[in-house]
C-alpha positions as CSV (number, residue, x, y, z in Angstrom):
1,M,14.6,-53.2,-77.5
2,K,14.4,-50.2,-75.9
3,T,11.2,-51.2,-73.9
4,K,12.9,-54.3,-72.7
5,L,16.0,-52.0,-71.5
6,K,13.5,-49.4,-69.7
7,S,11.9,-53.1,-68.2
8,A,15.2,-54.5,-66.8
9,S,16.5,-50.8,-65.4
10,L,13.3,-50.4,-63.6
11,P,14.0,-53.1,-60.5
12,M,17.5,-51.2,-60.5
13,I,16.3,-48.0,-59.8
14,L,13.8,-49.0,-57.2
15,V,17.0,-51.0,-55.1
16,L,18.9,-47.7,-55.4
17,S,16.4,-45.5,-54.4
18,A,16.0,-47.7,-50.9
19,V,19.6,-47.6,-49.9
20,T,19.3,-43.8,-50.4
21,L,16.5,-43.5,-48.6
22,G,18.0,-45.8,-45.7
23,V,21.0,-44.0,-45.9
24,G,19.6,-40.8,-44.8
25,C,17.1,-41.9,-42.3
26,D,20.4,-43.4,-40.2
27,K,21.9,-39.4,-40.7
28,K,18.8,-38.2,-39.4
29,K,18.7,-40.5,-36.5
30,K,22.5,-40.1,-35.9
31,A,21.4,-36.5,-36.0
32,A,18.7,-36.5,-33.8
33,L,20.9,-38.3,-30.5
34,P,21.5,-35.9,-27.7
35,E,25.1,-35.5,-27.0
36,T,26.3,-37.3,-23.6
37,V,27.2,-34.2,-20.8
38,P,29.6,-35.1,-18.4
39,E,28.3,-36.3,-15.1
40,K,30.5,-33.7,-13.8
41,V,29.0,-30.8,-15.5
42,V,25.7,-31.6,-14.3
43,Q,26.7,-31.9,-10.3
44,K,28.2,-28.4,-10.7
45,A,25.4,-26.6,-12.1
46,A,22.9,-27.8,-9.5
47,E,25.1,-27.3,-7.0
48,Q,25.1,-23.3,-8.2
49,S,22.6,-20.9,-6.6
50,T,23.3,-17.9,-8.0
51,S,24.7,-17.6,-12.1
52,T,25.9,-14.8,-14.2
53,T,23.8,-13.2,-16.9
54,G,25.7,-10.0,-18.7
55,G,27.9,-9.2,-15.8
56,K,25.0,-9.1,-13.4
57,E,23.5,-12.1,-10.5
58,V,20.6,-14.1,-11.3
59,L,18.4,-16.0,-9.0
60,T,18.2,-19.6,-10.1
61,I,16.3,-22.4,-7.7
62,A,18.8,-24.7,-5.3
63,E,19.2,-28.2,-6.0
64,N,18.0,-28.8,-2.1
65,K,14.5,-30.1,-1.9
66,N,14.4,-28.1,2.0
67,V,14.9,-24.6,0.3
68,H,12.3,-23.2,-1.8
69,V,12.1,-20.1,-4.1
70,V,8.3,-18.5,-3.9
71,S,7.8,-14.9,-5.4
72,G,5.6,-12.0,-4.1
73,Q,6.1,-8.0,-4.0
74,V,7.0,-5.3,-1.5
75,V,3.9,-3.5,-0.2
76,A,3.3,-0.7,1.9
77,M,2.5,-0.4,5.2
78,H,0.1,2.1,5.2
79,S,-3.0,2.6,1.9
80,A,-5.7,4.3,1.7
81,A,-8.1,6.0,-0.4
82,L,-8.5,9.5,0.9
83,G,-11.4,11.6,0.4
84,F,-13.2,14.8,2.2
85,Q,-15.6,14.5,5.0
86,A,-17.8,16.8,3.1
87,A,-19.5,17.5,-0.3
88,G,-18.8,19.8,-3.0
89,F,-16.8,21.2,-5.7
90,I,-12.7,21.1,-5.8
91,L,-11.7,24.2,-5.4
92,E,-8.0,23.6,-5.6
93,I,-5.9,20.5,-6.4
94,Q,-2.0,20.8,-4.8
95,K,-0.7,17.6,-5.3
96,E,0.0,15.2,-8.4
97,A,0.5,11.8,-8.8
98,G,4.2,11.3,-7.6
99,D,4.2,13.7,-5.1
100,S,5.6,13.0,-1.8
101,V,4.2,14.2,1.4
102,K,4.0,14.8,5.4
103,K,1.5,14.0,7.7
104,D,-1.2,17.3,7.7
105,D,0.4,18.9,3.8
106,V,-2.5,20.0,2.3
107,L,-4.0,17.9,-0.6
108,A,-7.0,19.2,-2.0
109,I,-9.3,22.0,-1.3
110,L,-12.8,22.1,-2.0
111,D,-15.3,25.4,-2.5
112,D,-15.4,26.7,1.0
113,I,-17.4,29.9,1.0
114,D,-20.0,28.8,2.9
115,A,-17.8,27.3,5.5
116,K,-15.8,30.6,6.2
117,L,-19.5,32.4,6.3
118,Q,-20.9,30.3,9.0
119,L,-17.5,30.6,10.8
120,Q,-18.0,34.1,11.0
121,V,-21.0,34.7,12.2
122,A,-20.2,32.1,15.0
123,Q,-17.6,33.9,15.7
124,V,-19.9,37.4,16.2
125,R,-22.4,35.1,18.4
126,L,-19.6,33.6,20.8
127,D,-17.8,37.3,21.3
128,Q,-21.9,38.8,21.5
129,A,-22.0,35.9,24.5
130,Q,-19.2,36.9,25.3
131,S,-19.7,40.0,26.5
132,T,-23.3,39.2,28.5
133,F,-21.7,37.4,30.0
134,E,-18.7,38.9,31.3
135,A,-21.6,42.0,32.1
136,S,-24.0,39.3,34.2
137,R,-20.5,38.2,36.3
138,R,-20.0,42.2,37.3
139,E,-23.2,42.4,38.6
140,L,-23.5,39.5,40.3
141,D,-19.7,40.8,42.1
142,R,-21.7,43.9,42.9
143,E,-24.5,41.8,44.4
144,K,-22.2,39.4,46.3
145,Q,-20.5,42.1,48.0
146,L,-24.2,44.1,48.5
147,K,-25.6,40.9,50.5
148,K,-22.7,40.3,52.4
149,A,-23.7,44.4,53.8
150,D,-27.0,43.3,54.2
151,A,-27.7,46.0,51.3
152,S,-29.4,42.8,48.6
153,S,-32.4,40.8,49.1
154,A,-32.5,37.1,48.4
155,A,-35.1,37.7,45.8
156,S,-32.9,40.2,43.8
157,F,-29.7,38.3,44.1
158,D,-31.5,35.1,42.9
159,R,-32.4,36.8,39.8
160,I,-28.7,38.3,39.3
161,S,-27.6,34.8,39.9
162,S,-29.9,33.2,37.5
163,V,-29.1,36.3,35.0
164,F,-25.4,35.1,35.3
165,D,-25.9,31.5,34.5
166,Q,-27.9,32.3,31.5
167,S,-25.7,33.6,29.6
168,K,-22.7,31.4,30.7
169,S,-24.7,28.8,28.8
170,A,-25.5,31.0,26.4
171,K,-21.4,31.9,26.2
172,D,-20.7,28.1,26.0
173,L,-23.4,27.4,23.4
174,A,-22.0,29.8,20.7
175,A,-18.4,28.6,21.8
176,L,-19.5,24.9,20.6
177,E,-20.9,26.4,17.2
178,V,-17.2,27.8,16.4
179,T,-15.9,25.0,17.2
180,K,-18.7,23.0,14.8
181,A,-18.0,25.6,12.5
182,Q,-14.4,25.6,12.5
183,I,-14.6,21.9,11.8
184,S,-16.8,22.2,8.7
185,L,-14.5,24.3,7.3
186,D,-11.4,22.1,8.4
187,R,-13.4,19.1,6.0
188,T,-12.4,21.6,3.0
189,R,-9.3,20.4,3.0
190,L,-8.0,16.8,2.2
191,K,-5.2,16.2,4.3
192,A,-2.1,13.3,3.9
193,P,-3.1,11.2,7.4
194,Y,1.0,10.0,7.6
195,D,4.0,10.6,5.1
196,G,4.0,9.0,1.7
197,I,3.2,9.4,-1.8
198,V,0.4,10.1,-4.0
199,S,0.1,7.5,-6.0
200,T,-3.2,8.0,-8.4
201,R,-5.5,11.0,-8.2
202,V,-8.6,10.5,-9.5
203,K,-10.6,13.6,-9.3
204,N,-10.3,17.4,-11.3
205,V,-10.5,20.7,-10.4
206,G,-14.3,22.0,-10.8
207,D,-15.4,18.1,-10.2
208,Y,-18.2,17.6,-7.6
209,V,-18.0,14.4,-5.4
210,T,-19.5,13.5,-2.4
211,S,-18.3,13.1,1.4
212,G,-16.1,10.0,0.9
213,A,-15.9,10.0,-2.5
214,T,-12.2,9.0,-3.3
215,I,-9.9,11.7,-4.4
216,F,-6.2,10.5,-4.1
217,D,-4.8,6.6,-3.8
218,F,-2.2,7.1,-1.1
219,V,0.5,4.3,0.4
220,S,3.4,5.2,3.0
221,I,6.6,4.6,1.8
222,S,8.6,4.6,4.8
223,N,9.1,0.9,6.2
224,P,7.9,-1.5,3.5
225,E,7.2,-4.9,4.0
226,I,7.7,-8.2,1.5
227,R,4.5,-10.3,1.3
228,L,5.2,-13.9,-0.1
229,Q,2.9,-16.8,-1.3
230,L,3.5,-20.2,0.4
231,P,2.0,-23.8,-0.7
232,E,0.5,-25.1,2.0
233,Q,2.4,-28.2,2.8
234,L,5.6,-25.5,4.7
235,L,2.6,-24.0,6.9
236,S,4.8,-26.3,9.5
237,K,8.0,-25.8,8.3
238,I,8.6,-22.1,9.1
239,K,8.5,-20.0,12.1
240,K,8.1,-16.4,13.0
241,G,11.3,-14.8,13.1
242,Q,12.7,-16.7,10.7
243,E,15.6,-14.9,8.2
244,I,15.0,-15.0,4.4
245,D,17.0,-14.2,1.1
246,L,15.5,-12.0,-1.3
247,V,16.2,-10.8,-4.7
248,I,14.4,-8.2,-6.1
249,P,15.4,-8.4,-10.1
250,S,14.3,-5.0,-11.6
251,I,16.6,-3.2,-9.2
252,N,19.5,-5.8,-9.3
253,E,19.2,-6.1,-5.5
254,K,20.1,-8.9,-2.7
255,T,19.0,-8.5,0.7
256,K,17.3,-10.2,3.8
257,A,14.3,-9.9,5.7
258,T,13.5,-11.7,8.7
259,I,9.4,-13.3,9.1
260,S,7.2,-10.6,10.9
261,R,3.5,-12.0,10.2
262,I,2.3,-15.7,8.9
263,V,-1.4,-15.7,8.7
264,P,-2.4,-19.1,8.9
265,V,-5.6,-19.1,5.8
266,I,-5.5,-21.5,3.1
267,S,-6.9,-20.5,-0.2
268,D,-9.2,-23.0,-1.7
269,R,-7.8,-21.9,-5.1
270,S,-3.7,-21.8,-4.9
271,R,-3.8,-24.1,-1.7
272,S,-1.7,-21.4,-0.4
273,F,-1.0,-18.8,2.5
274,I,0.3,-15.2,3.0
275,I,3.2,-14.4,5.1
276,H,4.8,-11.3,5.6
277,A,8.9,-10.2,6.4
278,K,10.6,-6.7,7.5
279,L,13.4,-5.4,5.6
280,S,16.6,-6.0,7.5
281,E,18.0,-2.9,5.6
282,P,15.2,-0.9,4.2
283,K,16.2,1.4,1.1
284,D,14.6,4.4,-0.6
285,T,15.2,1.9,-4.0
286,I,12.8,-0.7,-3.1
287,V,9.6,0.6,-3.1
288,P,6.0,-0.8,-3.0
289,G,5.1,-3.0,-5.5
290,L,8.3,-4.3,-6.9
291,F,8.1,-8.3,-7.6
292,V,10.1,-10.3,-4.9
293,E,11.4,-13.7,-5.1
294,A,12.7,-15.5,-2.2
295,K,14.9,-18.5,-0.8
296,I,13.0,-20.2,2.3
297,D,14.5,-22.6,4.3
298,S,12.2,-25.3,6.1
299,S,14.9,-27.9,7.3
300,G,14.1,-26.5,10.9
301,S,17.7,-25.6,11.1
302,H,16.9,-22.1,10.8
């Protein structure tokens, strides 16, 4: 009897299981269905160009086919890898990374003992040549007076004139040697080519460096530019002098700039080109390297 009861109960169990699974599937399907978003809410979100997150405005992409959001960065007007024009051992490092400097400020000095000695020797030789020249000039002046009084022969006058010319040439040559020695000494001083900031120091005191080897990376921080990368289809739709809107997220800055240069060369890799823009209101907080987002209107109404 027990065996028959079990056999009769088996179809009922299977039916109940199937019903239970069906109900579970319906619940899952209903849970997966997305809720309908009112059309007005979608339209309002699309019209907004900025949103607020944590009390700060954040750039969002506008729903306008003529407005393009592109990225780029703030770049220095001038940048350089600075090195000495001479070879030698670094004697002093006077500036460090992050230091602001003025044009012609000394950044570093090479061992200058030899250069100083060469300048001293050249100066002594110039002093000697100057004395000889002055003596020959006085002698020539006397000979001219004697010639006027017919008290000098032509041969004597020619000889004294020749000595004077030689002394003048020797003086001029000695002066050039002093100038050359001074230039050699100046080249042991590495100076800032313009107002700017030291971004990187590469070498240390005691290092031997060759002529032209990089000691500092140096950038100008005044009047930085904005460099942006645009898709190639915009090349014919923008123009120099056009105003663009900028957002610099890291410093929460919103400002404007004007396109100053368009580089009409399309990159083979990215199919894009580069433009440069001048800030309408430069600020000390807008420094080279900052990431920038820009909104550019290509409708032709700008």
